[in-house]
C-alpha positions, 0 to 999 in steps of 0.5 A: 292925122297929125302923124302923117297917116291917112285916115281909114275910110270907115273912120273918116267923118263927113266934112261939113259944107261951109256954104250951108252946113250940109253934111256930105256923104262919102262914096268909096269906088271899087278901086278904093278911091273916095269921093264926097257927094253932097246929098240932095243933088240931081233931079228927083224921080218924078214917078215912084219905083213901083210905077216904074216896075209896073211899066217894065212888067207890063212891057215884058209880060203883056200885049196890047189888045189886037196888037203884037207889041206896045208902042210908047203911046199905047203903053203910056196911055195904059199906065197913065203916064206920058210917053216920055216917062215910058221912054226913060230908062230906069 
């Protein structure tokens, strides 16, 4: 880097965050630009991917008894989660 060349993305090492020594990840966008993302950011998923898949599968491939379609409440009760969990996109 002393010779004025930009480092290749593959050769670049993630910088160390001075606040706590946490390593940051490098993300390369489709247009080739890079950005750094600190790991552990954002809200953690509250339900597993398997549970989310089960909800989607039940919504698209089954029907509730004596009804034509699922409501948020009946799907939530069937799957054992809250109606807000059923409403969130995954």
